[in-house]
ROKOLMAR-156116 format. One record per residue (C-alpha): residue in one letter; y negated, x negated, z negated. Coordinates in nm, 3 decimals. Last residue first. Layout:
ROKOLMAR-156116
<r a | Y Y | X X | Z Z>
...
END
This chain:
ROKOLMAR-156116
<r r | Y -5.446 | X -4.692 | Z 10.002>
<r s | Y -5.471 | X -4.812 | Z 9.644>
<r i | Y -5.157 | X -4.935 | Z 9.469>
<r t | Y -5.185 | X -4.892 | Z 9.099>
<r s | Y -5.331 | X -5.102 | Z 8.823>
<r a | Y -5.234 | X -5.016 | Z 8.465>
<r p | Y -5.409 | X -5.323 | Z 8.325>
<r p | Y -5.587 | X -5.546 | Z 8.580>
<r s | Y -5.363 | X -5.768 | Z 8.794>
<r t | Y -5.426 | X -6.142 | Z 8.772>
<r v | Y -5.115 | X -6.221 | Z 8.567>
<r p | Y -4.901 | X -6.023 | Z 8.812>
<r q | Y -5.001 | X -6.253 | Z 9.101>
<r v | Y -5.189 | X -6.044 | Z 9.350>
<r f | Y -5.123 | X -5.893 | Z 9.692>
<r v | Y -5.391 | X -5.722 | Z 9.899>
<r a | Y -5.310 | X -5.563 | Z 10.234>
<r a | Y -5.520 | X -5.561 | Z 10.548>
<r v | Y -5.607 | X -5.366 | Z 10.861>
<r r | Y -5.453 | X -5.017 | Z 10.839>
<r d | Y -5.505 | X -5.000 | Z 10.464>
<r e | Y -5.326 | X -5.152 | Z 10.167>
<r y | Y -5.400 | X -5.231 | Z 9.804>
<r v | Y -5.214 | X -5.344 | Z 9.493>
<r l | Y -4.900 | X -5.510 | Z 9.632>
<r a | Y -4.754 | X -5.732 | Z 9.358>
<r f | Y -4.673 | X -6.099 | Z 9.405>
<r r | Y -4.420 | X -6.342 | Z 9.258>
<r r | Y -4.140 | X -6.092 | Z 9.312>
<r d | Y -4.153 | X -6.146 | Z 9.687>
<r l | Y -4.016 | X -5.849 | Z 9.883>
<r r | Y -4.354 | X -5.706 | Z 9.987>
<r l | Y -4.463 | X -6.066 | Z 10.036>
<r l | Y -4.228 | X -6.100 | Z 10.332>
<r s | Y -4.386 | X -5.811 | Z 10.522>
<r a | Y -4.738 | X -5.948 | Z 10.476>
<r l | Y -4.613 | X -6.294 | Z 10.572>
<r a | Y -4.484 | X -6.168 | Z 10.906>
<r t | Y -4.830 | X -6.055 | Z 11.005>
<r n | Y -4.929 | X -5.702 | Z 11.110>
<r v | Y -5.070 | X -5.602 | Z 10.771>
<r d | Y -5.321 | X -5.888 | Z 10.789>
<r a | Y -5.306 | X -6.046 | Z 10.448>
<r i | Y -5.544 | X -6.089 | Z 10.156>
<r v | Y -5.345 | X -6.287 | Z 9.901>
<r i | Y -5.481 | X -6.322 | Z 9.547>
<r s | Y -5.399 | X -6.564 | Z 9.266>
<r a | Y -5.309 | X -6.843 | Z 9.505>
<r r | Y -5.140 | X -7.156 | Z 9.375>
<r a | Y -4.801 | X -7.070 | Z 9.527>
<r l | Y -4.959 | X -6.981 | Z 9.860>
<r e | Y -5.138 | X -7.316 | Z 9.883>
<r p | Y -4.819 | X -7.496 | Z 9.780>
<r d | Y -4.622 | X -7.342 | Z 10.071>
<r s | Y -4.264 | X -7.332 | Z 9.941>
<r a | Y -4.206 | X -6.966 | Z 10.031>
<r w | Y -4.330 | X -7.018 | Z 10.388>
<r s | Y -4.086 | X -7.300 | Z 10.470>
<r p | Y -3.855 | X -7.074 | Z 10.672>
<r h | Y -4.152 | X -6.991 | Z 10.902>
<r g | Y -4.287 | X -6.640 | Z 10.842>
<r g | Y -4.574 | X -6.661 | Z 11.091>
<r w | Y -4.837 | X -6.661 | Z 10.817>
<r t | Y -4.663 | X -6.959 | Z 10.658>
<r r | Y -4.628 | X -7.151 | Z 10.984>
<r i | Y -4.996 | X -7.104 | Z 11.073>
<r s | Y -5.103 | X -7.207 | Z 10.724>
<r q | Y -4.892 | X -7.524 | Z 10.739>
<r w | Y -5.039 | X -7.604 | Z 11.081>
<r i | Y -5.390 | X -7.569 | Z 10.940>
<r r | Y -5.310 | X -7.806 | Z 10.656>
<r d | Y -5.154 | X -8.064 | Z 10.885>
<r d | Y -5.427 | X -8.046 | Z 11.151>
<r g | Y -5.723 | X -8.118 | Z 10.925>
<r h | Y -5.897 | X -7.913 | Z 10.657>
<r l | Y -6.246 | X -8.061 | Z 10.688>
<r p | Y -6.231 | X -8.084 | Z 11.068>
<r n | Y -6.132 | X -7.712 | Z 11.073>
<r r | Y -6.444 | X -7.590 | Z 10.896>
<r g | Y -6.380 | X -7.226 | Z 10.988>
<r d | Y -6.229 | X -7.130 | Z 10.654>
<r l | Y -5.907 | X -7.189 | Z 10.466>
<r s | Y -5.781 | X -7.138 | Z 10.110>
<r v | Y -6.070 | X -6.921 | Z 9.997>
<r d | Y -6.246 | X -6.960 | Z 9.664>
<r l | Y -6.388 | X -6.655 | Z 9.488>
<r v | Y -6.744 | X -6.594 | Z 9.365>
<r p | Y -6.875 | X -6.561 | Z 9.721>
<r l | Y -6.658 | X -6.259 | Z 9.804>
<r r | Y -6.815 | X -6.110 | Z 10.120>
<r w | Y -6.953 | X -6.433 | Z 10.265>
<r m | Y -6.656 | X -6.655 | Z 10.185>
<r l | Y -6.430 | X -6.367 | Z 10.287>
<r y | Y -6.593 | X -6.344 | Z 10.629>
<r g | Y -6.564 | X -6.718 | Z 10.691>
<r g | Y -6.200 | X -6.732 | Z 10.587>
<r w | Y -6.081 | X -6.437 | Z 10.795>
<r n | Y -5.976 | X -6.632 | Z 11.105>
<r y | Y -5.804 | X -6.901 | Z 10.898>
<r d | Y -5.578 | X -6.645 | Z 10.726>
<r n | Y -5.618 | X -6.605 | Z 10.354>
<r y | Y -5.483 | X -6.721 | Z 10.019>
<r i | Y -5.755 | X -6.636 | Z 9.772>
<r r | Y -5.810 | X -6.842 | Z 9.457>
<r g | Y -5.888 | X -6.687 | Z 9.121>
<r r | Y -6.070 | X -6.386 | Z 8.987>
<r y | Y -6.022 | X -6.016 | Z 9.049>
<r q | Y -6.321 | X -5.800 | Z 8.976>
<r q | Y -6.141 | X -5.476 | Z 9.061>
<r r | Y -6.443 | X -5.359 | Z 9.260>
<r d | Y -6.471 | X -5.691 | Z 9.445>
<r v | Y -6.102 | X -5.700 | Z 9.530>
<r f | Y -6.128 | X -5.344 | Z 9.660>
<r a | Y -6.435 | X -5.424 | Z 9.871>
<r a | Y -6.255 | X -5.724 | Z 10.021>
<r a | Y -5.955 | X -5.508 | Z 10.110>
<r g | Y -6.173 | X -5.241 | Z 10.269>
<r v | Y -6.364 | X -5.488 | Z 10.486>
<r p | Y -6.060 | X -5.692 | Z 10.586>
<r f | Y -6.201 | X -5.803 | Z 10.924>
<r a | Y -6.155 | X -5.702 | Z 11.288>
<r e | Y -6.163 | X -5.322 | Z 11.282>
<r a | Y -6.409 | X -5.303 | Z 10.992>
<r v | Y -6.643 | X -5.543 | Z 11.173>
<r a | Y -6.637 | X -5.327 | Z 11.485>
<r e | Y -6.706 | X -5.014 | Z 11.283>
<r e | Y -6.998 | X -5.179 | Z 11.106>
<r l | Y -7.142 | X -5.288 | Z 11.440>
<r r | Y -7.108 | X -4.935 | Z 11.577>
<r s | Y -7.291 | X -4.797 | Z 11.274>
<r a | Y -7.574 | X -5.049 | Z 11.307>
<r s | Y -7.608 | X -4.986 | Z 11.677>
<r v | Y -7.493 | X -5.143 | Z 12.003>
<r r | Y -7.370 | X -4.895 | Z 12.261>
<r t | Y -7.684 | X -4.937 | Z 12.472>
<r l | Y -7.604 | X -5.308 | Z 12.489>
<r s | Y -7.348 | X -5.271 | Z 12.766>
<r l | Y -7.583 | X -5.068 | Z 12.982>
<r g | Y -7.864 | X -5.319 | Z 12.935>
<r v | Y -7.637 | X -5.612 | Z 13.011>
<r t | Y -7.527 | X -5.453 | Z 13.335>
<r v | Y -7.882 | X -5.357 | Z 13.430>
<r g | Y -8.007 | X -5.712 | Z 13.362>
<r l | Y -7.722 | X -5.869 | Z 13.557>
<r v | Y -7.787 | X -5.645 | Z 13.853>
<r l | Y -8.160 | X -5.723 | Z 13.837>
<r v | Y -8.099 | X -6.098 | Z 13.809>
<r a | Y -7.862 | X -6.092 | Z 14.105>
<r i | Y -8.110 | X -5.892 | Z 14.312>
<r v | Y -8.388 | X -6.141 | Z 14.232>
<r a | Y -8.166 | X -6.438 | Z 14.319>
<r v | Y -8.065 | X -6.279 | Z 14.649>
<r r | Y -8.431 | X -6.221 | Z 14.733>
<r a | Y -8.519 | X -6.579 | Z 14.641>
<r m | Y -8.240 | X -6.705 | Z 14.866>
<r g | Y -8.372 | X -6.503 | Z 15.153>
<r f | Y -8.730 | X -6.616 | Z 15.098>
<r s | Y -8.624 | X -6.980 | Z 15.082>
<r l | Y -8.615 | X -7.159 | Z 14.749>
<r r | Y -8.802 | X -7.487 | Z 14.744>
<r k | Y -9.108 | X -7.378 | Z 14.550>
<r s | Y -8.899 | X -7.195 | Z 14.291>
<r a | Y -8.700 | X -7.511 | Z 14.218>
<r t | Y -9.001 | X -7.715 | Z 14.116>
<r a | Y -9.142 | X -7.455 | Z 13.877>
<r r | Y -8.807 | X -7.353 | Z 13.727>
<r t | Y -8.670 | X -7.701 | Z 13.656>
<r i | Y -8.756 | X -7.720 | Z 13.286>
<r a | Y -8.696 | X -7.353 | Z 13.208>
<r l | Y -8.370 | X -7.338 | Z 13.403>
<r t | Y -8.241 | X -7.652 | Z 13.232>
<r a | Y -8.337 | X -7.521 | Z 12.887>
<r a | Y -8.163 | X -7.191 | Z 12.955>
<r s | Y -7.851 | X -7.372 | Z 13.074>
<r a | Y -7.839 | X -7.600 | Z 12.770>
<r i | Y -7.898 | X -7.305 | Z 12.534>
<r v | Y -7.617 | X -7.105 | Z 12.696>
<r v | Y -7.392 | X -7.414 | Z 12.711>
<r f | Y -7.422 | X -7.466 | Z 12.336>
<r w | Y -7.396 | X -7.098 | Z 12.239>
<r v | Y -7.048 | X -7.091 | Z 12.395>
<r d | Y -6.928 | X -7.317 | Z 12.112>
<r r | Y -6.723 | X -7.050 | Z 11.931>
<r r | Y -6.535 | X -6.985 | Z 12.254>
<r a | Y -6.364 | X -7.324 | Z 12.244>
<r r | Y -6.281 | X -7.561 | Z 12.531>
<r f | Y -6.487 | X -7.380 | Z 12.793>
<r a | Y -6.794 | X -7.402 | Z 12.572>
<r v | Y -6.740 | X -7.765 | Z 12.464>
<r f | Y -6.700 | X -7.896 | Z 12.818>
<r a | Y -6.968 | X -7.677 | Z 12.976>
<r g | Y -7.224 | X -7.783 | Z 12.717>
<r t | Y -7.141 | X -8.150 | Z 12.764>
<r a | Y -7.175 | X -8.120 | Z 13.140>
<r l | Y -7.501 | X -7.927 | Z 13.109>
<r l | Y -7.656 | X -8.184 | Z 12.874>
<r l | Y -7.525 | X -8.475 | Z 13.082>
<r v | Y -7.686 | X -8.335 | Z 13.396>
<r l | Y -8.004 | X -8.246 | Z 13.206>
<r f | Y -8.037 | X -8.604 | Z 13.076>
<r w | Y -7.943 | X -8.743 | Z 13.415>
<r s | Y -8.245 | X -8.574 | Z 13.567>
<r v | Y -8.196 | X -8.610 | Z 13.941>
<r t | Y -8.515 | X -8.637 | Z 14.142>
<r r | Y -8.542 | X -8.419 | Z 14.450>
<r q | Y -8.417 | X -8.119 | Z 14.252>
<r r | Y -8.190 | X -7.877 | Z 14.435>
<r g | Y -7.886 | X -7.965 | Z 14.222>
<r l | Y -8.068 | X -7.864 | Z 13.904>
<r v | Y -8.132 | X -7.516 | Z 14.040>
<r f | Y -7.767 | X -7.470 | Z 14.132>
<r a | Y -7.635 | X -7.617 | Z 13.804>
<r a | Y -7.867 | X -7.395 | Z 13.602>
<r a | Y -7.766 | X -7.086 | Z 13.800>
<r l | Y -7.397 | X -7.171 | Z 13.760>
<r l | Y -7.436 | X -7.217 | Z 13.384>
<r l | Y -7.637 | X -6.899 | Z 13.343>
<r s | Y -7.381 | X -6.700 | Z 13.540>
<r l | Y -7.095 | X -6.844 | Z 13.333>
<r m | Y -7.265 | X -6.744 | Z 13.007>
<r i | Y -7.337 | X -6.397 | Z 13.143>
<r w | Y -6.970 | X -6.372 | Z 13.240>
<r d | Y -6.861 | X -6.451 | Z 12.886>
<r f | Y -7.114 | X -6.198 | Z 12.751>
<r i | Y -6.967 | X -5.921 | Z 12.964>
<r l | Y -6.640 | X -5.941 | Z 12.772>
<r r | Y -6.287 | X -6.007 | Z 12.896>
<r f | Y -6.369 | X -6.356 | Z 13.015>
<r p | Y -6.110 | X -6.505 | Z 12.778>
<r p | Y -6.339 | X -6.785 | Z 12.651>
<r a | Y -6.117 | X -7.083 | Z 12.558>
<r q | Y -5.945 | X -7.085 | Z 12.221>
<r l | Y -6.095 | X -7.232 | Z 11.905>
<r e | Y -6.231 | X -6.902 | Z 11.774>
<r a | Y -5.891 | X -6.736 | Z 11.803>
<r l | Y -5.683 | X -7.005 | Z 11.633>
<r f | Y -5.340 | X -7.061 | Z 11.787>
<r l | Y -5.359 | X -7.308 | Z 12.076>
<r f | Y -5.675 | X -7.478 | Z 11.948>
<r p | Y -5.481 | X -7.574 | Z 11.636>
<r d | Y -5.306 | X -7.849 | Z 11.840>
<r t | Y -5.614 | X -8.021 | Z 11.983>
<r l | Y -5.833 | X -8.180 | Z 11.717>
<r r | Y -6.004 | X -8.493 | Z 11.852>
<r v | Y -6.335 | X -8.328 | Z 11.936>
<r a | Y -6.368 | X -8.186 | Z 11.585>
<r t | Y -6.272 | X -8.522 | Z 11.433>
<r v | Y -6.536 | X -8.706 | Z 11.634>
<r v | Y -6.802 | X -8.460 | Z 11.523>
<r p | Y -6.678 | X -8.467 | Z 11.162>
<r i | Y -6.708 | X -8.851 | Z 11.165>
<r y | Y -7.066 | X -8.853 | Z 11.298>
<r i | Y -7.225 | X -8.805 | Z 10.956>
<r r | Y -7.036 | X -9.114 | Z 10.843>
<r l | Y -7.302 | X -9.319 | Z 11.022>
<r h | Y -7.530 | X -9.299 | Z 10.719>
<r y | Y -7.429 | X -9.010 | Z 10.488>
<r p | Y -7.713 | X -9.059 | Z 10.237>
<r t | Y -7.964 | X -9.029 | Z 10.525>
<r l | Y -8.167 | X -9.324 | Z 10.658>
<r c | Y -7.884 | X -9.431 | Z 10.888>
<r t | Y -7.915 | X -9.098 | Z 11.067>
<r a | Y -8.265 | X -9.199 | Z 11.176>
<r l | Y -8.123 | X -9.503 | Z 11.354>
<r v | Y -7.918 | X -9.278 | Z 11.581>
<r c | Y -8.219 | X -9.057 | Z 11.653>
<r v | Y -8.440 | X -9.360 | Z 11.727>
<r a | Y -8.181 | X -9.500 | Z 11.968>
<r f | Y -8.156 | X -9.168 | Z 12.152>
<r a | Y -8.536 | X -9.143 | Z 12.181>
<r g | Y -8.551 | X -9.496 | Z 12.323>
<r t | Y -8.276 | X -9.427 | Z 12.574>
<r f | Y -8.450 | X -9.108 | Z 12.687>
<r a | Y -8.783 | X -9.286 | Z 12.722>
<r a | Y -8.621 | X -9.568 | Z 12.920>
<r l | Y -8.445 | X -9.319 | Z 13.146>
<r a | Y -8.771 | X -9.133 | Z 13.208>
<r m | Y -8.947 | X -9.458 | Z 13.295>
END
C-alpha cells in the first residue's frame, strides 16, 4: 500500500511538471548537473566536504544516526532508504549540496523516532543521550563566536568586499570578468552589472568553465579569452596568475587593490582623473 501511494505521488508530480511552460525540459538542468564531472576538481563549492569544520561532522553524525534508526525498523521504508542514499550521494559529491542530506536525515529521524525509541535498549539509549549532549555542547561552543561583526569579517576575508564597494562608488558600468567562486557574491553586491560566471554551472557548461579556469591560471591562451576581451571590469583575486598578468596588459588599468582583490578596467570605462585606490 505504501509503495502504491509513493508510486502514485511520484507519477502525479511528474505529470504536474508537464503543466508548466517548461514541460519535461525542467529536468534537463538536473541531468546536466549530475553529468558534470571535470569542474568538480577545481571549483570550491563543487568539491567534496573537507571535514575541517564542525558542520561537516554534524552532517555525518545526522546521516549515521538516521541510517542506524532506519535499519532498526521492522518494516523497511524504501522511500526513506532512497531519500537517504540520494542525499548521501549528492552531499559527498559536492559540499554545496550538504543541505540535502541534512534535511533527509532529519526527516528520517522524525518519521522513525517513535518506533525506534521503543526498541532501543537502556544502554543504547544512554549512549545516544551522551552523544547528543556532546554534540550539543560542541556546537554551542563553536557558535558562541558567531556574531554580526564576525560574519562581516569572514565575508571580507573570502569575498571582494572592498573591491565591490569601490566599483559601486565609482559607478562603473559594463560587464565584469570574475572568478566562478565570486560570481554569486558579485551578482548580489553589484546587481546593475553583469558577471561572466556564477554558480549556475549547468547553464555555463564544461567548456566555458574550463576556459575560465585556464585564464585565471595564466594558461598561454589567457590573452585570447573572448570573455576577458569583452569585459569592462575585472575583479581579480590578488593571488591568481591572471592578476599578475593584467598588471602588464595595456588593455587594462589597475584602479584598486587590497589584500583580497584587485580591480582592473578598460581605459574607456575609467572615470576622469582616476587613481589607484588601496
